[in-house]
VEXMAR-624733 format. One record per residue (C-alpha): residue number from 1; residue in one letter; x, y, z. Coordinates in Angstrom, 2 decimals, padded with zeros to 5 digits, always signed. Each point is the difference from the previous one (the first is absolute). Layout:
<rs>
{r NUM,"a",{X,Y,Z}}
...
</rs>
This chain:
<rs>
{r 1,"x",{-014.53,-018.70,-039.87}}
{r 2,"x",{+001.02,+002.07,-002.91}}
{r 3,"x",{+001.68,+003.45,-000.42}}
{r 4,"x",{-001.43,+003.22,+001.13}}
{r 5,"x",{+000.67,+003.53,-001.15}}
{r 6,"x",{-001.19,+002.37,+002.77}}
{r 7,"x",{-001.30,+003.50,+000.04}}
{r 8,"x",{-000.59,+002.67,+002.58}}
{r 9,"x",{-003.37,+000.60,+001.49}}
{r 10,"x",{-000.88,+003.73,-000.17}}
{r 11,"x",{-003.44,+001.56,+000.30}}
{r 12,"x",{-001.87,-003.23,+000.13}}
{r 13,"x",{+001.53,-001.59,-003.09}}
{r 14,"x",{+003.06,-001.79,-001.28}}
{r 15,"x",{+002.38,+002.49,-001.48}}
{r 16,"x",{+003.29,-000.68,-001.98}}
{r 17,"x",{+002.91,+001.67,+001.61}}
{r 18,"x",{+001.33,+003.28,-001.76}}
{r 19,"x",{+003.53,-001.26,+000.76}}
{r 20,"x",{+001.31,-002.56,-002.40}}
{r 21,"x",{+002.35,-001.67,+002.67}}
{r 22,"x",{-001.12,-003.44,+001.17}}
{r 23,"x",{+001.46,-002.93,+001.96}}
{r 24,"x",{-000.69,-003.69,+000.22}}
{r 25,"x",{-002.03,-001.78,+002.57}}
{r 26,"x",{+001.65,-003.29,+001.27}}
{r 27,"x",{-001.81,-002.95,+001.54}}
{r 28,"x",{+001.43,-000.89,+003.32}}
{r 29,"x",{-001.03,-003.69,-000.62}}
{r 30,"x",{+002.16,-000.63,-002.94}}
{r 31,"x",{+002.18,+003.30,-000.66}}
{r 32,"x",{-001.60,+000.29,-003.47}}
{r 33,"x",{-001.32,+003.22,-001.39}}
{r 34,"x",{-003.87,+000.10,-000.01}}
{r 35,"x",{-000.83,+003.66,-000.76}}
{r 36,"x",{+001.11,+003.56,-000.55}}
{r 37,"x",{-000.89,+003.13,+002.14}}
{r 38,"x",{+000.31,+003.59,-001.05}}
{r 39,"x",{+002.53,+002.15,+001.95}}
{r 40,"x",{-002.06,+003.01,+000.39}}
{r 41,"x",{+001.52,+003.55,-000.10}}
{r 42,"x",{-000.92,+003.52,+001.21}}
{r 43,"x",{-002.83,+000.52,-002.76}}
{r 44,"x",{-001.65,-003.29,+001.27}}
{r 45,"x",{+000.10,+001.11,+003.51}}
{r 46,"x",{-001.39,+003.41,-000.85}}
{r 47,"x",{-002.88,-001.55,-001.87}}
{r 48,"x",{-000.83,-002.08,+003.02}}
{r 49,"x",{+000.31,+003.04,+002.28}}
{r 50,"x",{-002.27,+002.11,-002.04}}
{r 51,"x",{-002.63,-002.84,-000.04}}
{r 52,"x",{+000.21,-000.43,+003.69}}
{r 53,"x",{-000.11,+003.70,+000.56}}
{r 54,"x",{-003.07,+000.45,-002.16}}
{r 55,"x",{-001.79,-003.03,+001.85}}
{r 56,"x",{+000.95,+001.35,+003.38}}
{r 57,"x",{-002.21,+003.20,-000.57}}
{r 58,"x",{-003.12,-002.12,+000.11}}
{r 59,"x",{+001.06,-003.13,+001.94}}
{r 60,"x",{+000.95,+002.15,+003.03}}
{r 61,"x",{-003.56,+001.14,+000.18}}
{r 62,"x",{-001.61,-003.37,-000.16}}
{r 63,"x",{-001.66,-001.19,+003.35}}
{r 64,"x",{+001.47,-002.70,+002.18}}
{r 65,"x",{-002.98,-002.19,-000.86}}
{r 66,"x",{+000.61,+000.34,-003.75}}
{r 67,"x",{+003.78,-000.88,+000.49}}
{r 68,"x",{-001.08,-002.85,+002.25}}
{r 69,"x",{-002.34,-001.37,-002.74}}
{r 70,"x",{+002.79,+000.17,-002.59}}
{r 71,"x",{+002.47,-001.85,+002.21}}
{r 72,"x",{-002.57,-002.78,+000.93}}
{r 73,"x",{-000.49,-000.52,-003.63}}
{r 74,"x",{+003.73,-000.43,-000.51}}
{r 75,"x",{+000.23,-002.45,+002.79}}
{r 76,"x",{-002.77,-001.98,-001.51}}
{r 77,"x",{+001.77,+000.14,-003.44}}
{r 78,"x",{+003.24,-001.28,+001.72}}
{r 79,"x",{-001.57,-003.17,+000.95}}
{r 80,"x",{-001.83,-000.45,-003.17}}
{r 81,"x",{+003.10,+000.30,-002.04}}
{r 82,"x",{+002.34,-001.60,+002.53}}
{r 83,"x",{+001.46,-002.59,-002.41}}
{r 84,"x",{+000.85,+002.72,-002.47}}
{r 85,"x",{+001.81,+002.02,+002.61}}
{r 86,"x",{+001.82,-003.19,+001.37}}
{r 87,"x",{+001.15,-000.91,-003.57}}
{r 88,"x",{+001.28,+003.55,-000.71}}
{r 89,"x",{+001.95,+000.12,+003.29}}
{r 90,"x",{+001.54,-003.41,-000.11}}
{r 91,"x",{+001.10,+000.53,-003.66}}
{r 92,"x",{+002.24,+002.86,+001.41}}
{r 93,"x",{+000.97,-001.20,+003.40}}
{r 94,"x",{+000.33,-003.76,-000.09}}
{r 95,"x",{-002.20,-000.24,+003.10}}
{r 96,"x",{-002.11,-003.08,+000.86}}
{r 97,"x",{-003.57,+000.52,-001.38}}
{r 98,"x",{-001.56,-001.36,+003.13}}
{r 99,"x",{+001.95,+002.43,+002.08}}
{r 100,"x",{-001.07,+003.07,-002.00}}
{r 101,"x",{-003.49,-001.21,+000.09}}
{r 102,"x",{-000.22,-000.22,+003.70}}
{r 103,"x",{+002.53,+002.55,+001.15}}
{r 104,"x",{-000.40,+002.71,-002.61}}
{r 105,"x",{-003.16,+000.02,-002.02}}
{r 106,"x",{-002.41,-001.08,+002.91}}
{r 107,"x",{+001.84,+002.30,+002.44}}
{r 108,"x",{-000.04,+003.04,-002.36}}
{r 109,"x",{-003.84,-000.35,-000.34}}
{r 110,"x",{-000.32,+000.16,+003.69}}
{r 111,"x",{+002.27,+002.90,+000.29}}
{r 112,"x",{-001.87,+001.89,-002.78}}
{r 113,"x",{-003.18,-000.41,+001.94}}
{r 114,"x",{+001.67,+001.21,+003.18}}
{r 115,"x",{+000.96,+003.29,-001.69}}
{r 116,"x",{-003.40,+000.28,-001.58}}
{r 117,"x",{-001.29,+000.08,+003.60}}
{r 118,"x",{+002.73,+002.32,+001.04}}
{r 119,"x",{-001.12,+002.55,-002.60}}
{r 120,"x",{-002.98,+000.64,+002.08}}
{r 121,"x",{+001.50,+000.52,+003.34}}
{r 122,"x",{+002.40,+002.85,-000.13}}
{r 123,"x",{+000.59,+001.41,+003.54}}
{r 124,"x",{+000.93,+003.43,+001.36}}
{r 125,"x",{-000.42,+002.07,+003.19}}
{r 126,"x",{-003.49,+000.91,+000.85}}
{r 127,"x",{-001.27,+003.39,-001.32}}
{r 128,"x",{-000.32,+002.42,+002.84}}
{r 129,"x",{+000.94,+003.52,+001.36}}
{r 130,"x",{+003.67,-000.13,+001.10}}
{r 131,"x",{+000.22,+003.65,+000.01}}
{r 132,"x",{-002.59,+002.40,+001.20}}
{r 133,"x",{-002.27,+001.07,-002.98}}
{r 134,"x",{+001.66,-002.46,-002.50}}
{r 135,"x",{-001.08,-003.51,-001.14}}
{r 136,"x",{+002.63,-002.30,-001.24}}
{r 137,"x",{-000.39,-003.10,-002.20}}
{r 138,"x",{+002.36,-002.56,-001.63}}
{r 139,"x",{-000.02,-001.05,-003.56}}
{r 140,"x",{+001.80,-003.07,-001.28}}
{r 141,"x",{+000.72,+000.49,-003.66}}
{r 142,"x",{+001.75,-002.05,-002.70}}
{r 143,"x",{+003.57,+001.18,-000.86}}
{r 144,"x",{-000.13,-000.12,-003.91}}
{r 145,"x",{+001.95,-002.08,-002.40}}
{r 146,"x",{+002.07,-002.77,+001.67}}
{r 147,"x",{+003.06,-001.54,-001.55}}
{r 148,"x",{+000.67,-003.54,+001.11}}
{r 149,"x",{+002.52,-002.60,-000.58}}
{r 150,"x",{-000.62,-003.85,+000.71}}
{r 151,"x",{+002.44,-002.94,+000.39}}
{r 152,"x",{+000.19,-003.32,-001.56}}
{r 153,"x",{-000.52,-002.41,+002.93}}
{r 154,"x",{-003.72,+000.48,+000.26}}
{r 155,"x",{-000.81,+002.11,-002.96}}
{r 156,"x",{-003.88,-000.18,+000.36}}
{r 157,"x",{-000.20,+000.38,+003.77}}
{r 158,"x",{+002.42,+002.94,+000.09}}
{r 159,"x",{-001.85,+001.60,-002.73}}
{r 160,"x",{-003.19,-000.34,+001.91}}
{r 161,"x",{+001.61,+001.38,+003.22}}
{r 162,"x",{+001.02,+003.04,-001.86}}
{r 163,"x",{-002.79,+000.85,-002.55}}
{r 164,"x",{-003.12,-001.02,+002.01}}
{r 165,"x",{+000.40,+002.21,+003.04}}
{r 166,"x",{+001.03,+002.87,-002.14}}
{r 167,"x",{-002.96,-000.02,-002.22}}
{r 168,"x",{-002.33,-000.77,+002.99}}
{r 169,"x",{+001.10,+003.19,+001.40}}
{r 170,"x",{-000.81,+001.90,-003.13}}
{r 171,"x",{+003.54,+000.18,-001.66}}
{r 172,"x",{+000.94,-001.17,-003.34}}
{r 173,"x",{+003.01,-002.11,-000.80}}
{r 174,"x",{+002.89,-000.72,-002.37}}
{r 175,"x",{+001.59,-003.51,+000.95}}
{r 176,"x",{+003.21,-001.27,-001.38}}
{r 177,"x",{+000.31,-003.86,+000.55}}
{r 178,"x",{+003.31,-001.67,+000.12}}
{r 179,"x",{+001.63,-000.41,-003.35}}
{r 180,"x",{-000.04,-003.76,+000.52}}
{r 181,"x",{-003.59,-000.54,+001.05}}
{r 182,"x",{-002.41,+002.47,-001.85}}
{r 183,"x",{-002.66,-002.43,-001.23}}
{r 184,"x",{-002.26,-000.51,+002.92}}
{r 185,"x",{+000.13,+003.79,+000.88}}
{r 186,"x",{-001.19,+000.87,-003.59}}
{r 187,"x",{-002.82,-002.46,+000.36}}
{r 188,"x",{-000.92,+001.52,+003.34}}
{r 189,"x",{-000.33,+003.35,-001.64}}
{r 190,"x",{-002.11,-001.31,-002.83}}
{r 191,"x",{-002.38,-001.81,+002.50}}
{r 192,"x",{-000.05,+003.33,+002.18}}
{r 193,"x",{-000.79,+002.03,-003.13}}
{r 194,"x",{-003.33,-001.72,-000.27}}
{r 195,"x",{-001.08,+001.70,+003.17}}
{r 196,"x",{+002.11,+003.24,+000.17}}
{r 197,"x",{-000.05,+003.15,-002.26}}
{r 198,"x",{+002.90,+000.26,-002.53}}
{r 199,"x",{+003.19,+001.32,+001.57}}
{r 200,"x",{-000.69,-000.96,+003.47}}
{r 201,"x",{+002.52,-003.02,-000.13}}
{r 202,"x",{+002.78,+000.26,-002.52}}
{r 203,"x",{+002.90,-002.46,-000.54}}
{r 204,"x",{+003.42,+000.96,-001.54}}
{r 205,"x",{+002.35,-002.74,-000.89}}
{r 206,"x",{+003.83,+000.44,-000.01}}
{r 207,"x",{+003.22,-000.42,+001.82}}
{r 208,"x",{+001.65,+001.62,+002.99}}
{r 209,"x",{+000.53,+003.24,-002.10}}
{r 210,"x",{-003.78,+000.09,-000.78}}
{r 211,"x",{-000.73,-000.19,+003.75}}
{r 212,"x",{+002.44,+002.70,+000.75}}
{r 213,"x",{-001.75,+002.26,-002.63}}
{r 214,"x",{-003.35,-000.81,+001.53}}
{r 215,"x",{+000.92,+000.81,+003.66}}
{r 216,"x",{+001.82,+003.07,-001.06}}
{r 217,"x",{-003.01,+001.56,-001.89}}
{r 218,"x",{-000.66,+003.46,+001.54}}
{r 219,"x",{-003.76,-000.43,-000.21}}
{r 220,"x",{-000.47,-003.12,+002.27}}
{r 221,"x",{-001.04,+000.56,+003.55}}
{r 222,"x",{+001.34,-003.09,+001.55}}
{r 223,"x",{+002.36,-002.84,-000.97}}
{r 224,"x",{-000.29,-003.55,+001.32}}
{r 225,"x",{+002.43,-002.95,-000.39}}
{r 226,"x",{+000.44,-003.47,+001.13}}
{r 227,"x",{+003.51,-001.03,-000.74}}
{r 228,"x",{+003.53,-000.17,+001.20}}
{r 229,"x",{+001.65,+002.52,+002.30}}
{r 230,"x",{+002.09,+001.33,-002.73}}
{r 231,"x",{-002.92,+000.60,-002.21}}
{r 232,"x",{-002.11,+001.49,+002.89}}
{r 233,"x",{+002.74,+002.63,+000.68}}
{r 234,"x",{+000.13,+001.08,-003.54}}
{r 235,"x",{-003.85,+000.40,-000.02}}
{r 236,"x",{+000.15,+001.94,+003.27}}
{r 237,"x",{+002.60,+002.28,-001.44}}
{r 238,"x",{-002.04,+000.60,-003.19}}
{r 239,"x",{-003.17,+000.82,+002.02}}
{r 240,"x",{+001.95,+002.34,+002.12}}
{r 241,"x",{+000.97,+002.10,-003.11}}
{r 242,"x",{-003.73,+000.66,-000.51}}
{r 243,"x",{-001.02,-000.13,+003.66}}
{r 244,"x",{-002.37,-002.87,-000.88}}
{r 245,"x",{-000.77,-002.37,+002.62}}
{r 246,"x",{+001.73,-003.39,+000.12}}
{r 247,"x",{-001.25,-003.43,+001.11}}
{r 248,"x",{+002.75,-002.67,+000.13}}
{r 249,"x",{-000.37,-003.64,+000.75}}
{r 250,"x",{+003.54,-001.37,-000.36}}
{r 251,"x",{+002.08,-002.92,+000.78}}
{r 252,"x",{+000.01,-002.26,+003.01}}
{r 253,"x",{+002.13,-002.68,+001.84}}
{r 254,"x",{-002.50,-001.30,+002.65}}
{r 255,"x",{+001.42,-001.55,+003.26}}
{r 256,"x",{-001.72,-003.01,+001.37}}
{r 257,"x",{+000.87,-000.32,+003.58}}
{r 258,"x",{-000.49,-003.56,+001.39}}
{r 259,"x",{+000.16,-000.59,+003.71}}
{r 260,"x",{+000.54,-003.31,+001.89}}
{r 261,"x",{-003.50,+000.04,+001.25}}
{r 262,"x",{-001.73,-000.04,-003.45}}
{r 263,"x",{-002.88,-002.26,+000.42}}
{r 264,"x",{+000.27,-002.20,-003.13}}
{r 265,"x",{+003.46,-000.20,-001.45}}
{r 266,"x",{-000.91,-002.12,-003.10}}
{r 267,"x",{-003.07,+002.27,-000.77}}
{r 268,"x",{+002.10,+003.10,+000.32}}
{r 269,"x",{+002.78,-001.22,-002.10}}
{r 270,"x",{-002.48,-001.01,-002.81}}
{r 271,"x",{-001.67,+003.45,+000.14}}
{r 272,"x",{+003.29,+001.87,-000.20}}
{r 273,"x",{+001.19,-001.96,-002.77}}
{r 274,"x",{-003.26,+000.42,-002.08}}
{r 275,"x",{+000.02,+003.87,+000.80}}
{r 276,"x",{+003.60,+000.18,-000.91}}
{r 277,"x",{-000.20,-001.88,-003.35}}
{r 278,"x",{-003.48,+000.78,-001.22}}
{r 279,"x",{-000.15,+002.06,-003.15}}
{r 280,"x",{+003.73,-000.99,-000.44}}
{r 281,"x",{+000.76,+002.19,+003.09}}
{r 282,"x",{-000.86,+002.96,-002.09}}
{r 283,"x",{-001.78,+001.76,+002.77}}
{r 284,"x",{+001.24,+003.01,+002.01}}
{r 285,"x",{-001.50,-001.48,+003.15}}
{r 286,"x",{+001.12,-003.54,-000.61}}
{r 287,"x",{+001.51,-001.98,+003.00}}
{r 288,"x",{+003.51,+000.29,-000.95}}
{r 289,"x",{+002.22,+000.55,+003.22}}
{r 290,"x",{-000.65,-002.70,+002.60}}
{r 291,"x",{+001.51,+000.74,+003.36}}
{r 292,"x",{-000.20,-002.84,+002.35}}
{r 293,"x",{+000.75,-000.35,+003.72}}
{r 294,"x",{+003.19,-001.74,+000.72}}
{r 295,"x",{-001.61,-002.94,+001.81}}
{r 296,"x",{-002.31,-000.66,-002.87}}
{r 297,"x",{+002.24,+000.79,-003.01}}
{r 298,"x",{+001.20,-003.38,-001.08}}
{r 299,"x",{-003.45,-001.68,+000.22}}
{r 300,"x",{-001.71,+002.88,-001.74}}
{r 301,"x",{+002.54,+000.16,-002.63}}
{r 302,"x",{-000.40,-003.76,-000.67}}
{r 303,"x",{-003.76,+000.67,-000.16}}
{r 304,"x",{+000.30,+002.76,-002.50}}
{r 305,"x",{+002.27,-002.11,-002.21}}
{r 306,"x",{-002.47,-002.97,+000.03}}
{r 307,"x",{-002.91,+002.30,-000.88}}
{r 308,"x",{+001.99,+001.76,-002.83}}
{r 309,"x",{+001.05,-003.21,-001.53}}
{r 310,"x",{-003.60,-001.02,-000.31}}
{r 311,"x",{-000.77,+003.28,-001.99}}
{r 312,"x",{+000.46,+000.20,-003.74}}
{r 313,"x",{-000.59,+002.54,-002.78}}
{r 314,"x",{-001.95,-000.61,-003.18}}
{r 315,"x",{-001.57,+001.46,-003.18}}
{r 316,"x",{-003.01,+002.01,+000.06}}
{r 317,"x",{-002.45,-003.00,-000.44}}
{r 318,"x",{+001.63,-002.03,+002.85}}
{r 319,"x",{-002.55,-000.26,+002.80}}
{r 320,"x",{+002.39,-001.76,+002.25}}
{r 321,"x",{+002.86,+002.56,-000.02}}
{r 322,"x",{+000.35,+002.59,+002.80}}
{r 323,"x",{+001.48,+002.66,-002.42}}
{r 324,"x",{+000.96,+000.74,-003.64}}
{r 325,"x",{+002.88,+001.90,-001.59}}
{r 326,"x",{+001.85,+002.86,+000.85}}
{r 327,"x",{-001.23,+002.86,-002.05}}
{r 328,"x",{+002.87,+000.77,-002.21}}
{r 329,"x",{+003.72,-000.73,-000.91}}
{r 330,"x",{+001.30,+002.88,+002.02}}
{r 331,"x",{-001.74,-001.15,+003.17}}
{r 332,"x",{+001.39,-003.60,-000.46}}
{r 333,"x",{+003.44,+001.50,-000.26}}
{r 334,"x",{-000.61,+002.19,+003.02}}
{r 335,"x",{-000.90,-003.04,+002.00}}
{r 336,"x",{+002.87,-001.94,-001.27}}
{r 337,"x",{+002.49,+002.72,+000.86}}
{r 338,"x",{-000.92,-000.21,+003.66}}
{r 339,"x",{+000.67,-003.76,-000.08}}
{r 340,"x",{+003.48,+000.67,-001.63}}
{r 341,"x",{+000.95,+002.57,+002.64}}
{r 342,"x",{-000.83,-001.90,+003.02}}
{r 343,"x",{+002.86,+000.06,+002.66}}
{r 344,"x",{+001.72,-003.27,+000.99}}
{r 345,"x",{-001.74,+000.06,+003.25}}
{r 346,"x",{-003.50,-000.38,-001.67}}
{r 347,"x",{-001.34,-003.40,-001.01}}
{r 348,"x",{-002.65,-000.68,-002.62}}
{r 349,"x",{-002.01,-002.83,+001.80}}
{r 350,"x",{-002.25,-000.57,-003.14}}
{r 351,"x",{-000.53,+001.37,-003.34}}
{r 352,"x",{+002.22,+003.00,-000.94}}
{r 353,"x",{-000.11,-000.40,-003.80}}
{r 354,"x",{-002.08,+000.49,-003.12}}
{r 355,"x",{-002.81,-002.73,-000.46}}
{r 356,"x",{-000.10,-001.44,-003.50}}
{r 357,"x",{+001.80,+000.97,-003.24}}
{r 358,"x",{-002.60,+002.38,-001.41}}
{r 359,"x",{-001.97,+002.80,+001.43}}
{r 360,"x",{+000.85,+002.07,+003.16}}
{r 361,"x",{-000.58,-002.61,+002.65}}
{r 362,"x",{+001.81,-000.12,+003.32}}
{r 363,"x",{-000.01,-002.71,+002.68}}
{r 364,"x",{-001.37,+000.63,+003.46}}
{r 365,"x",{+003.01,+000.90,+002.12}}
{r 366,"x",{+000.96,-000.07,+003.64}}
{r 367,"x",{+003.35,+001.67,+001.17}}
{r 368,"x",{+001.30,-000.44,+003.40}}
{r 369,"x",{+003.05,+001.66,+001.78}}
{r 370,"x",{-000.57,+003.52,-001.45}}
{r 371,"x",{+001.34,+002.93,+001.91}}
{r 372,"x",{-001.87,+003.45,+000.55}}
{r 373,"x",{+002.20,+001.87,-002.26}}
{r 374,"x",{-000.21,-002.49,-002.91}}
{r 375,"x",{-001.30,+001.29,-003.26}}
{r 376,"x",{-002.80,-002.58,-000.08}}
{r 377,"x",{-001.16,+001.13,+003.44}}
{r 378,"x",{+000.20,+003.79,-000.61}}
{r 379,"x",{-001.57,+000.07,-003.53}}
{r 380,"x",{-003.04,-001.34,-001.51}}
{r 381,"x",{+000.38,-003.28,-002.08}}
{r 382,"x",{-003.56,-000.02,-001.41}}
{r 383,"x",{+000.26,-003.71,-000.69}}
{r 384,"x",{-001.05,-003.30,+001.71}}
{r 385,"x",{+002.99,+000.26,+002.40}}
{r 386,"x",{-000.19,+000.01,+003.92}}
{r 387,"x",{+002.89,+000.63,+002.21}}
{r 388,"x",{+000.43,-001.15,+003.56}}
{r 389,"x",{+001.59,+001.67,+002.84}}
{r 390,"x",{+000.41,-000.64,+003.63}}
{r 391,"x",{-000.79,+002.45,+002.84}}
{r 392,"x",{+000.88,-000.31,+003.67}}
{r 393,"x",{-002.74,+001.93,+001.84}}
{r 394,"x",{-002.89,+002.48,-000.61}}
{r 395,"x",{+002.33,+002.93,-000.41}}
{r 396,"x",{+002.25,-001.74,-002.52}}
{r 397,"x",{-003.04,-001.08,-002.04}}
{r 398,"x",{-001.34,+003.62,-000.13}}
{r 399,"x",{+003.41,+001.49,-000.95}}
{r 400,"x",{+000.35,-002.52,-002.83}}
{r 401,"x",{-003.56,+000.31,-001.23}}
{r 402,"x",{+000.06,+003.76,+000.00}}
{r 403,"x",{+003.65,+000.19,-001.39}}
{r 404,"x",{-000.76,+000.48,-003.61}}
{r 405,"x",{-001.00,+002.95,-002.07}}
{r 406,"x",{-003.46,-001.36,-000.73}}
{r 407,"x",{-003.14,+000.39,+002.05}}
{r 408,"x",{-003.01,-001.57,-001.80}}
{r 409,"x",{-000.93,-003.29,+001.81}}
{r 410,"x",{+000.93,-002.29,+002.69}}
{r 411,"x",{-001.37,-003.00,+002.17}}
{r 412,"x",{+000.62,-001.45,+003.42}}
{r 413,"x",{-000.63,-003.36,+001.07}}
{r 414,"x",{-000.58,-000.74,+003.72}}
{r 415,"x",{-002.59,-001.13,+002.52}}
{r 416,"x",{+001.17,+002.68,+002.47}}
{r 417,"x",{-002.57,+002.79,-000.24}}
{r 418,"x",{+002.21,+002.70,+001.70}}
{r 419,"x",{+002.79,-000.87,-002.36}}
{r 420,"x",{-002.31,+000.29,-003.04}}
{r 421,"x",{-001.37,+003.47,+001.24}}
{r 422,"x",{+003.54,+001.21,+000.55}}
{r 423,"x",{+001.16,-001.18,-003.42}}
{r 424,"x",{-003.14,+001.52,-001.55}}
{r 425,"x",{+001.05,+003.31,+001.31}}
{r 426,"x",{+003.67,-000.09,-000.56}}
{r 427,"x",{+000.28,-001.68,-003.47}}
{r 428,"x",{+000.48,+002.97,-002.36}}
{r 429,"x",{-002.13,-001.23,-002.76}}
{r 430,"x",{-003.40,+001.19,-001.35}}
{r 431,"x",{-001.59,-003.43,+000.62}}
{r 432,"x",{+000.82,-002.48,+002.90}}
{r 433,"x",{-001.65,-003.32,-000.22}}
{r 434,"x",{-000.19,-002.18,+003.03}}
{r 435,"x",{+000.11,-003.86,-000.40}}
{r 436,"x",{-000.69,+000.56,-003.95}}
{r 437,"x",{+001.53,+001.67,-002.92}}
{r 438,"x",{-001.36,+001.68,-003.15}}
{r 439,"x",{-003.79,+000.22,+000.36}}
{r 440,"x",{-001.44,+003.24,-001.15}}
{r 441,"x",{-003.62,+001.39,+000.04}}
{r 442,"x",{-001.46,+002.96,-001.64}}
{r 443,"x",{-001.06,+001.61,+003.12}}
{r 444,"x",{+003.61,+000.37,+001.52}}
{r 445,"x",{+002.85,+002.09,-001.28}}
{r 446,"x",{+003.13,-001.34,-001.78}}
{r 447,"x",{+003.20,+002.32,-000.15}}
{r 448,"x",{+003.28,+000.22,+001.37}}
{r 449,"x",{+002.60,+002.06,+001.81}}
{r 450,"x",{+003.61,+001.16,-000.56}}
{r 451,"x",{+001.08,-000.91,-003.57}}
{r 452,"x",{-003.09,-002.07,-000.50}}
{r 453,"x",{-001.72,+003.27,-000.89}}
{r 454,"x",{-002.94,+001.96,+001.50}}
{r 455,"x",{-003.76,+000.01,-000.67}}
{r 456,"x",{-002.44,-002.72,+000.44}}
{r 457,"x",{-001.93,-002.21,-002.45}}
{r 458,"x",{-003.22,-001.56,+000.76}}
{r 459,"x",{-002.41,+000.97,+002.88}}
{r 460,"x",{-001.49,+003.47,+000.48}}
{r 461,"x",{+003.42,+001.46,+000.69}}
{r 462,"x",{+001.12,-001.14,-003.50}}
{r 463,"x",{-003.21,+001.58,-001.41}}
{r 464,"x",{+000.71,+003.33,+001.83}}
{r 465,"x",{+003.42,+000.20,-001.56}}
{r 466,"x",{-001.90,+000.91,-003.39}}
{r 467,"x",{-001.82,+003.03,+001.50}}
{r 468,"x",{+000.79,+003.41,+001.21}}
{r 469,"x",{-001.51,+001.89,+002.99}}
{r 470,"x",{-001.56,+003.36,-000.43}}
{r 471,"x",{-001.22,+002.24,+002.90}}
{r 472,"x",{-003.03,+002.17,-000.82}}
{r 473,"x",{-000.95,+002.77,+002.48}}
{r 474,"x",{-003.13,+002.09,-000.22}}
{r 475,"x",{-001.01,+003.12,+002.00}}
{r 476,"x",{-003.40,-000.88,+001.69}}
{r 477,"x",{-000.35,+003.20,+002.04}}
</rs>
């Protein structure tokens, strides 16, 4: 596919970085160098900030209908240029092209259209006389320049989740994509520039140091990150120094609680394996920790193993594979370390090792016999790896499900309505699915509790994150 030399995107155009530092881009498919990216510095960030600040002066004054029109045009362009976006992304991620087409590009276009509509329905308390002789109204206003950092697992979708609600609310944006997956984000910015004024959406390329400088900029009104717990804590600390708002969507380690009364064991096992392994398991809400009732454990474990053994990974053009490569060599080593550190009590039922001799591929993996305090239970693997534990009763299931630092997503599988209602209330996770796992819709919020962060993506709740509330009181007598 050739070799690419990337530039920042500032004020509506590609701009060479003022910093001379660069780093190589590595293909996850074969481990070969296929591009070079700038490692942007303080001067580059300042240039992007000044462009965003200048654009905010006029963009904040646009009407909701004007912003909606721009977003709808971007959604149309997403669909028209879908293949370009797919190719750019898979070049960096090693994902399957058919997966990116259906699960990112098409979904992103729908999400952009949702926020285009959301721009026109900001809500607040009704105007009225809450004090004698005084009329009160509520204004919802944009915040200003937003600094955002996106991850490498869904580069395009996570950029959309951040950029689109922010600009729909009248803000301007500086986004730093992951150092390993910048290309689809750059193309997104170029496409958006055809419908947006210069400076509304800027992209700065670089590594973790670049991201740290960006979120520490004293002029930004809000910082937003999707990433690891460690990175989220660093961003929150940086934001606190400037009293900027922080929006954190961090890691996850989703429990999947399966009761003996699950209606269709075979279908449930297949769904769980698919949602644990798709995108190479690189999803914060992936079905990773399966908790099974004692009486069903052996049978359900066998079904999971059977389904996992039918799954395979493949290269981007493979239409029959379920998932592609892990994103980078560090992530492959991270997953392999979990395998090497399993206790003697744990058993790898299938998989557990690298797939193939080139690229960053890993076999679909099922591990039984794990204990609650095992590293692989307590921490996020972010690979196509599913652990299986037993539980004795409802209270034991809840204790094990909630017994991690994460609180992003969970699911419960049962035909007992009362039990489903209890678990939906007592599972300490931002999303609880019942008899399914992973589906998202633009109208509903996504975001976690505990060390999975705070703030919501998607929905009107996510949109309102990018606004501030002002009370205006007028004397009427």
